[in-house]
C-alpha positions as CSV (number, residue, x, y, z in Angstrom):
1,M,31.3,-1.9,2.6
2,P,27.9,-2.1,0.6
3,A,26.8,-5.4,-0.7
4,R,27.5,-6.5,-4.4
5,P,24.9,-4.9,-6.8
6,V,22.0,-7.1,-8.0
7,W,22.2,-5.7,-11.5
8,E,24.7,-3.6,-13.4
9,G,24.1,-1.8,-16.8
10,H,23.4,1.6,-18.2
11,L,20.8,4.5,-17.7
12,R,19.9,6.1,-20.9
13,L,18.1,9.4,-21.5
14,S,17.8,10.0,-25.2
15,L,21.5,10.4,-26.2
16,V,22.8,10.6,-22.6
17,T,24.0,7.3,-21.2
18,C,25.7,6.4,-17.9
19,G,26.8,3.2,-16.2
20,V,24.6,2.4,-13.1
21,A,24.3,-0.2,-10.4
22,L,21.3,-1.2,-8.6
23,H,21.2,-2.4,-4.8
24,K,18.2,-3.9,-3.1
25,A,16.4,-1.2,-1.0
26,V,14.7,-3.5,1.3
27,G,15.7,-6.9,2.7
28,E,14.9,-9.5,5.3
29,S,15.4,-8.7,8.9
30,G,18.7,-10.1,10.5
31,G,17.0,-11.0,13.7
32,D,14.2,-13.2,12.2
33,V,13.8,-16.7,13.9
34,R,14.3,-19.3,11.3
35,F,13.4,-23.0,11.9
36,H,15.0,-26.1,10.4
37,L,13.4,-29.3,9.9
38,L,14.6,-32.1,11.8
39,N,14.4,-35.9,12.2
40,P,12.0,-36.2,15.2
41,E,13.8,-39.3,16.3
42,T,17.4,-38.0,16.3
43,H,16.8,-34.2,15.8
44,N,19.4,-34.4,12.9
45,R,18.6,-32.0,10.2
46,V,17.0,-33.5,7.0
47,R,17.9,-32.7,3.5
48,Q,15.7,-32.5,0.3
49,C,16.8,-34.7,-2.6
50,W,15.5,-34.5,-6.1
51,R,14.3,-37.9,-7.7
52,D,13.2,-38.9,-11.2
53,A,9.6,-39.3,-11.2
54,E,9.6,-42.3,-13.3
55,T,12.9,-44.2,-12.3
56,G,13.1,-43.0,-8.9
57,D,16.8,-42.2,-9.2
58,E,18.2,-39.4,-7.2
59,V,19.3,-36.4,-9.2
60,S,21.8,-33.8,-8.2
61,R,20.5,-30.2,-8.1
62,R,23.3,-28.8,-10.2
63,D,22.5,-31.3,-13.0
64,L,18.8,-30.2,-13.3
65,V,17.6,-28.4,-16.3
66,R,14.7,-26.2,-17.2
67,G,11.7,-27.8,-19.0
68,F,8.5,-26.2,-20.6
69,E,5.6,-28.6,-20.6
70,V,4.1,-28.3,-24.2
71,A,2.0,-31.5,-23.8
72,K,1.1,-34.2,-21.2
73,D,4.5,-35.3,-19.9
74,E,6.4,-33.6,-23.0
75,Y,8.9,-31.0,-22.3
76,V,11.0,-28.4,-24.2
77,V,14.3,-28.0,-22.6
78,V,15.7,-24.5,-22.5
79,T,19.3,-24.1,-21.4
80,D,21.3,-21.2,-20.0
81,E,22.9,-20.5,-23.3
82,D,19.4,-20.3,-25.1
83,I,18.4,-17.6,-22.5
84,Q,21.6,-15.7,-23.0
85,E,21.0,-15.5,-26.7
86,L,17.9,-13.5,-26.0
87,K,19.5,-10.0,-26.8
88,L,16.9,-7.7,-25.4
89,E,18.3,-4.3,-25.0
90,S,16.7,-3.9,-21.5
91,T,18.9,-6.8,-20.4
92,K,21.7,-4.4,-20.1
93,V,20.1,-0.8,-20.5
94,V,17.5,1.1,-18.6
95,D,15.9,3.2,-21.4
96,I,13.8,6.1,-20.1
97,E,10.8,6.0,-22.5
98,R,8.5,8.7,-20.8
99,F,8.0,10.9,-17.8
100,V,4.8,10.8,-15.8
101,D,3.3,12.3,-12.6
102,C,3.8,10.0,-9.7
103,D,0.1,10.1,-8.7
104,D,-0.7,8.7,-12.0
105,I,0.7,5.4,-10.9
106,D,-1.7,3.3,-8.8
107,R,-0.2,2.0,-5.7
108,L,-1.3,-1.3,-6.6
109,Y,1.3,-1.5,-9.3
110,W,4.4,-0.5,-7.3
111,D,6.7,-3.5,-6.4
112,E,10.3,-3.8,-5.3
113,P,12.5,-0.8,-4.6
114,Y,16.2,-0.7,-5.7
115,Y,18.8,2.1,-5.0
116,M,20.4,3.4,-8.3
117,V,24.0,4.7,-8.1
118,P,26.5,5.7,-10.8
119,S,28.8,2.8,-11.6
120,G,32.4,4.4,-11.6
121,K,33.6,8.1,-11.7
122,T,33.1,8.6,-15.3
123,A,29.3,8.0,-14.9
124,A,29.2,10.4,-12.0
125,E,28.6,13.4,-14.2
126,P,26.0,12.2,-16.7
127,F,24.2,10.5,-13.8
128,A,24.1,13.9,-11.9
129,V,22.7,15.7,-15.0
130,I,19.8,13.2,-15.4
131,R,19.2,13.4,-11.5
132,E,19.0,17.1,-11.3
133,A,17.0,17.5,-14.5
134,M,14.4,15.0,-13.0
135,R,14.5,16.9,-9.6
136,G,13.5,20.0,-11.4
137,E,10.6,18.5,-13.3
138,K,9.3,16.6,-10.3
139,R,8.2,13.7,-12.4
140,V,8.8,10.0,-12.5
141,A,10.6,8.4,-15.3
142,I,9.3,5.1,-16.8
143,G,11.5,2.5,-18.4
144,R,12.0,-1.2,-18.7
145,I,14.6,-3.5,-17.4
146,V,15.1,-7.4,-17.6
147,M,15.6,-9.1,-14.1
148,A,15.3,-12.7,-12.9
149,N,14.4,-13.8,-16.5
150,R,11.5,-11.2,-16.8
151,E,11.3,-7.9,-18.6
152,R,9.8,-5.5,-16.1
153,V,8.4,-1.9,-16.5
154,V,10.1,0.3,-13.8
155,A,9.6,3.9,-12.3
156,I,12.6,5.9,-11.5
157,E,12.5,8.8,-9.0
158,V,15.1,11.1,-7.3
159,R,16.1,10.2,-3.7
160,G,18.7,12.4,-2.2
161,P,22.0,12.2,-4.1
162,G,20.8,9.0,-6.0
163,L,17.7,7.4,-7.7
164,L,15.2,5.1,-6.6
165,L,14.2,2.6,-9.1
166,S,10.9,0.6,-8.4
167,T,9.7,-2.4,-10.4
168,L,6.1,-2.0,-11.5
169,R,3.6,-5.1,-11.6
170,S,2.0,-5.7,-14.9
171,Q,-1.6,-5.3,-15.8
172,E,-2.0,-9.0,-15.8
173,E,-0.7,-9.3,-12.1
174,V,-3.1,-6.7,-10.7
175,R,-6.5,-8.2,-9.9
176,S,-9.5,-5.9,-10.7
177,D,-11.6,-4.7,-7.7
178,A,-14.8,-4.6,-9.7
179,V,-16.2,-8.1,-8.6
180,L,-15.4,-7.6,-5.0
181,F,-16.6,-4.0,-4.5
182,E,-19.8,-4.3,-6.7
183,D,-21.1,-7.0,-4.5
184,M,-20.4,-5.1,-1.2
185,P,-23.9,-4.5,0.6
186,E,-24.8,-0.7,0.7
187,A,-25.0,0.9,4.1
188,K,-26.4,4.2,5.2
189,V,-24.6,5.8,7.7
190,Q,-25.5,8.6,10.0
191,P,-23.7,12.0,9.7
192,Q,-23.3,12.0,13.3
193,M,-21.3,8.8,13.4
194,V,-19.1,10.0,10.6
195,E,-18.3,13.2,12.6
196,I,-17.5,11.1,15.9
197,A,-15.3,8.9,13.7
198,K,-13.4,12.0,12.2
199,S,-12.8,13.2,15.7
200,I,-11.1,9.9,16.5
201,I,-8.9,9.9,13.5
202,A,-7.9,13.5,14.3
203,Q,-6.9,12.6,18.0
204,Q,-4.8,9.6,16.8
205,A,-3.1,11.6,14.0
206,G,0.8,11.7,14.0
207,P,3.9,11.2,12.2
208,F,4.7,7.8,10.6
209,A,7.7,6.5,12.7
210,P,8.8,3.0,11.3
211,E,10.9,2.3,14.6
212,D,7.5,2.3,16.5
213,F,6.4,-0.7,14.7
214,R,8.2,-3.9,15.6
215,D,7.3,-7.6,14.6
216,R,6.0,-8.5,17.9
217,Y,5.3,-12.2,16.8
218,Q,9.1,-12.6,15.9
219,E,9.8,-11.0,19.2
220,A,7.6,-13.6,21.0
221,L,9.1,-16.5,18.9
222,A,12.6,-15.3,19.8
223,E,11.6,-15.1,23.7
224,L,10.1,-18.8,23.3
225,V,13.4,-20.2,21.9
226,Q,15.4,-18.4,24.6
227,R,13.1,-19.9,27.3
228,K,13.3,-23.4,25.8
229,A,16.9,-23.2,25.3
230,G,17.4,-22.4,28.9
231,G,15.5,-25.5,30.1
232,T,12.2,-23.8,30.8
233,R,8.8,-24.2,29.1
234,P,6.0,-21.6,28.7
235,T,4.3,-21.1,31.9
236,R,1.1,-19.7,30.2
237,K,-0.4,-19.1,26.9
238,R,-0.6,-15.5,25.8
239,E,-3.9,-14.0,26.3
240,A,-6.0,-13.3,23.3
241,P,-7.5,-9.7,23.4
242,E,-10.8,-9.4,24.9
243,E,-13.8,-8.9,22.3
244,S,-15.8,-5.9,23.0
245,N,-19.3,-6.6,24.0
246,V,-20.5,-3.3,22.5
247,I,-23.1,-4.2,20.0
248,D,-24.6,-0.6,19.3
249,L,-22.2,1.1,16.7
250,M,-22.9,4.6,18.0
251,E,-22.1,3.6,21.7
252,A,-18.8,2.1,20.3
253,L,-17.8,5.3,18.6
254,K,-18.7,7.2,21.7
255,R,-16.8,5.1,24.0
256,S,-13.7,5.1,21.5
257,L,-14.0,9.0,21.6
258,K,-14.1,9.3,25.3
259,G,-11.2,6.6,25.8
260,S,-8.8,9.0,23.8
261,G,-9.4,11.4,26.7
262,K,-10.5,14.5,24.4
263,A,-14.1,13.8,24.1
264,A,-15.8,16.7,22.2
265,P,-19.5,17.0,21.5
266,T,-20.4,16.6,17.8
267,Q,-22.1,19.6,15.9
268,P,-25.6,18.1,16.2
269,E,-24.8,17.8,20.1
270,K,-23.8,21.4,20.3
271,R,-26.8,22.8,18.7
272,A,-29.1,20.5,20.9
273,A,-27.3,21.9,24.0
274,K,-27.8,25.4,23.0
275,K,-31.7,25.0,22.7
276,A,-32.1,23.1,25.8
277,P,-33.2,25.3,28.7
278,A,-31.0,25.5,31.8
279,K,-32.3,23.4,34.6
280,P,-32.7,25.2,37.9
281,R,-30.0,24.4,40.6
282,S,-31.5,22.3,43.5
283,K,-30.9,23.8,46.9
284,A,-28.7,21.5,49.0
285,P,-30.1,20.4,52.4
286,P,-28.9,22.3,55.4
287,A,-26.0,20.5,57.0
288,K,-26.7,18.8,60.1
289,T,-25.0,20.3,63.4
290,R,-23.4,18.0,65.7
291,K,-24.8,18.2,69.3
292,S,-22.4,19.0,71.9
293,A,-22.0,16.6,74.7
């Protein structure tokens, strides 16, 4: 049974509207090793408590209120009722404003993905109409949604029988690369080095298989916890990878290419090999015959 949706409302394209629900497309791994904070003397769990900064009195978490600091130690209190009175349409409606090419959205702006499905049988037909129209055009829909007390710009694209809604970061959130990239020192690279690097890339090319990439650090933590729970301690530290002593970049590239088992001469090397005259074969010395006894 699917988990409860994180948001429910409507998707609207011009005059076509349908009820939709959003479900998280990504989540935390269930096998992650999580630690609790303990009292070192008793090994009992400790709990966090909230105290008044002036009086020192303990305050229950459920009694806390939100406050925005307008001056030093002066706050404006904002209640849940105040927030609910903000009647932005995007609180309950994702209104498609425009359609853009997917490549026009810089990868830096993509944030959290959510699966979008129709909410109820009556929403199935208009949802399918919007989905199939988008599938034919091969464009991404841009709209807005209010989630977690923020209005976010979102991108919606077709994914199988459903839709995939991704929140987009705002321009204020994305840092400019100009300062970092402009200060990078310029380097002149030899064409031969680039050709060797291209050969290495070609030899390591392959399909993306998510199952091949595991969290080896979490696996090591789980192994550590298992050993300690069984009463044994780690026998040795995990060895750090050896640092290469290759200083010459060209030599490092050539070794990398050779290590893949498909070493191939670069174009300059091929031309040099054609121009070089063939060396005469040296005659092998006559084999010594064993004297008969």
